[in-house]
N, C-alpha and C positions, 0 to 999 in steps of 0.2 A: 498213274493216276494219283488224284492229294490223298493223304492218308491221314486222319485224327487218330491220337492216343483216346482210348475211353476213360480213362483213371483205373479209379480200383477194382474193374472188370477185367484189366492186361488184354481187355482187347482194341480193335481196331476199325474202322470206319473206311471206306472205302467212297468218294466222288465221283460220280462218271455218269454220262447223259443217259437217257432212256428212252429206248425205243421202243416201237409196238411188240417185239419181242418181252417187253416187260409187264405188256398189262394184267395178267392173272396174275403176279405180286402187286400190283398196282392195287388191285383189285378187290385180293385179301386183304391188302395195309386197310383199304378204305372199308372193306368189313366189318374189320376187326374193333375200329373205332367206329361205330355203329353209323354207317352212311355205306350207301347205298353201293352196288357192285358198278353197274354203267359200263360196261365196258367198252360200248359204241362212243360214248361221253370221251373218254381215254384216248381212244384213237384218233378221234376227228383235234383232241387238244394235242396230241404228241406229232401229228401229219401237220398241222398249221405253226404249232409252237415249238416251244425249246425246254423239253423237260429233262428232270434232273434228280440224281437216286440216290439214298445212303444205303448202303452195305454193308451188313459185317457178315460174321462165321456162317450166321441161321440165315441171311436172305438180307432182304429189304426192307430197312428200318424209316426210311424218311424219304417224302418225294413232294416236287413241287415244279409247276410250269408254269413258264411266262409264253405269252404271245404279244408276239411285238408288231406297230402299228408305228407306221411315219409319226404318229402323234406322240403315241404315249407306250407304256408299257404295260401290260395287264397281267398281273400276277396271281396263280391260285394253284387248288391241288395239294395246298398246304399241308401236309402228313405226316406224322411221326410214331412209330409201333409204340405199344404201354411198356415192353420192355426197355425199351431205349428214352422214355420221356424225362424233361429234368436237365438235359444235359448239354443243350442248347444246340441240338441239332437244329429244331425250324431257324432259329437266329440266324446259324451257316447258311443253308439253304436258302433263305432267301437276302441273306448278303449277298451269295453269290451271283447273283441274277440282277441284283440292279446297280444299275450306272449315274452315269450324272442327268440325266436324264427325269423327264416326267413318269412317276410309275402308280398304279393305282391297282386297287383290292378292296375283295369285303370279306369284314373283318367278325368275326363271333367275338362275343364279349370277353371269353376267355385270351382269343387272340390278340383282341387289340392291345393290352399292354407293349406285347412284344413290339407293336408297328409305331405306336405312338414312341418306344424309344429308338427304332430306325428311321425315325424323321419323319412318318406317314402322320395326316391328321383328320380327322375326320370332316365331309364335303356333305354326306346325307346318309339315307338309310333305305332299307329294303324288307318289304317285307313279305315272307316267304307263303304262299298261299297254292295245297292242294286238296287234290277230292272228286268229286265229279258233278262240274258245271250243271244245275236245275232250270237254270232261266230260258228264255227263248232267244231265237235267234234275231236277228237287228234288220236282217235281210240287205245291210246300206254298203254291202261290199262283193266282191268278184275275185277268182282267183289270179294271181299274176302267173305270165305266163314271162318264157326266155326275151320276149321282144318289149319287157316293160323294165330288164336287167339295170339300166342306165337311170331309170328314173330312180327305184327303189336308191341304186349306187350313191345318187346325187343326195338323194334326201336323208340317207341317213350319215353319209358325210356332216351334213348343214346339222342337221341336231345332236348327231352322238359326239362330231366332232371329229371320228374314225374312218381314214381310206382302208375298209376292209372287202372289195369286193369280193372277195373267195366265201364268204360267212353269204351272200346275196345268191350264188352261182350253187353251193352247196343246199341252200332250201331250197330253191328251186327246183333241184333236181332229188335231192332225197328227204325233202320234206314238202313244207306251203306253205305261201304266199297270197294272203288277204290285203287286196289292194282297194281305196274308195277315196271319192274326193277329199277328204277330208284325215285319210292316215293311212298307215299299212301297218300290219301284225303278219310275222312268220311263224311259225311253229314245226318241230320237231319230236320226233316221237322215239325215246333211246331203248333200245330191246324189246320193240314190240311191246310197249310195255307203257308206262306214262309219256302223256304230252306234253311236252315244252313247249309254253306259247311266250314270241318274244320273237326281235326286238317289238314290242307297240312303241309307234310313232304315232300322233294324233297332233291333231290342234287343240283339243280341246280333252277333257278326262270325260266327259261324254262319249266324244268320240272314239275313246279309249275303251270305254265299256261295250259301244257297239261292237267293236272289231274284237275284244277280245270274246263277247258271246259269240261271232259270227264262226270264227277259231274253236272253241270248245265245245258246242252242241253237238253232242251225237259223239263224242270221241272219246267216253270212257275218263280212267284217272287224268285228270290232268294237272299242270306245274303251272303259276304264274308269281313271278317278283316286283309288286308294288308296293307304290310307296305312298300316292296322291290321297287323300284323304275321302275323297269322293267315290274313287275308284276302288279302294280297299272298301269301303260299308257296299257297293258295289257285288262286288265275288263273294263276302258274306253272306251276303243276302240271297246268294244263290249257290247254295250247299258248298263253297270252299272256306276250309279251317285256315287260322294261322299257326304256320309250322313253328315258326322265330321268324327274328330280326337280327340285319348281319350291319353293321356299320360302313360305308363305303367312305375308303380314305386316297388320300394323294399325297405323295410324296414331291418337293422339288415342281410347287404350281399353288396356287391358292385356288382355284377350285379348276373342276373336268370341263376341257373346250368344249364345243357347241351349244347347241341352245336347246338348254337340260330341259326347260320345260315344256316343251313336247315329248320328252324321251320319257317316256312312261313304264315300260319292262324289258330288261335286258332279256337275251335267248338266254343268255349262260352268264352267269356272276363273273365265271374265268373269262368270259368275253370282255368284259366290260360294258 
């Protein structure tokens, strides 16, 4: 396995593929950096993506996951332990999963300078909102079934520009999908706690708001990452609070694929 000298500490780190057996260590690392543990999220991403970790003599010190679609690669879960910070580990992890194709990721304000140095540029943003939704249902949608799978995959491919039937298969079996004449919205609960809403694909911001309402009402704490001013105002007016913005970035392309005007929220930033 590739190894890297840590400098004055006299130690080395080893780069290797992550497996589901590493999920407890990944969750510990996330928690140490003030993020949620979210074991089921790690499991989903490691099942459908490629995870890499840096390990020193004390254990896991850094992670990243790349989810590869035919159209691009989505980089996520870039974490480095505080004890190993400022040693170039994040750069090494991200550089390891990049290739000559198109790549995308969401960047915090702290991570953005590194990604710009690696050739990424900003193409948009998303505003993370969490809380208990207090508005009424819109009743414009109904629950999708397996019979709707082809329609869901086709609409997602048109709007997001990504070929990812596995996402909709997963949502139909372990989550929920709302469908209306004007769009679709998936949702998935992490560890029986917070409900993640997305992808939200809709003809207009008003249609997106209606689908979010139908997905959120009665489901306790929810999270939805949105960017359109009308949708942002809607969720904030109904009990949701902003947790912070992330910048959507891309490398080796001018813009993201698809009809992004209709793409109102991702399910997970990790999935693009």
